[in-house]
N, C-alpha and C positions, 0 to 999 in steps of 0.2 A: 667272454674272455677265456683264454686258454687255462685249463685247470692247474697246469704247473705254475703259470704266472700268478694265478689267483692264490695258490698256497704261499708262494713267496710274498706277495703283497699282504696276505692276511698276517704274516709275521713281521710286518713293517720293514720289509727289505726294500730299500730305495731303488727307483727305476735305474739309476746309474749302476748299482750293484747287480741288478738283474741283467742289464745289457753286458756288463762285464763277464757275468757268469756264462751267458750264451755265446759271447764272442770267444771266451776260452774254450767252450765246448766245440766251436767250429774249428779252432786251431789246434787244441791239445786236450782231448777228453780226460786225460789223467789229471791235468792241472785243474780242470773244471771240478773234479771230485774234491780236490783240496779246498777250492773256494767254497763249495757247498758246506763242507764241514766247518768252515770259519764263519758262516752266516749266523750261527747260534740258533738254528731251528731245532726245537725239541725232537728227541730221538723218535717218538711215535709219529710225528708229522713227517719226519724225514723218511721213515719207513713207508708211510702212506704215499709220499711223493715218488720214491723209488718204485713201489708197487704200480703206480699209475704209468710210469715210464716203461716198466717191464711188460705190463699188459697191453700197452698201446704205444709202441715206439713212435708212431705217427704224430703224437702230441709234441715231440721235439721239433719236428718240421713245422708244425702249426705255430709253435711259440717263436721259432726263428723268423718265420714269415711275419708274424704279428709284430715282432720288434723291428722288422725291416732289415734283417741280416741276410747273408748269402747262404742258403742251404747247401749249395754245391760244395762249400768249404766243410760242412759237417760230413758229407759223404767222403770227401778226400781225407779228412782226419780219421774217419772210421777205417777207410782202407789202409792207411798208413799204420794204424794201430794193429789191425789184423795182420798185416804183413811182417810187423816187428815181433810177433809172437811165435 
């Protein structure tokens, strides 16, 4: 299991919420950050989660694929975010 998904499940985050988070990530990464904060994950675990993502961004792709979502949308959202800055 993907370590991002494992940490979310470890904190009793429902599959529906995990899918919602990654769908938001594919459409609007800023919105996804708001969802992450609302999940009630303790700060230390949230930092661990963010550290995992920063050290290995490929984990996002793996998680999106594991959930059966479209990674091309993640790439498009990332480009849209970059171009708006």
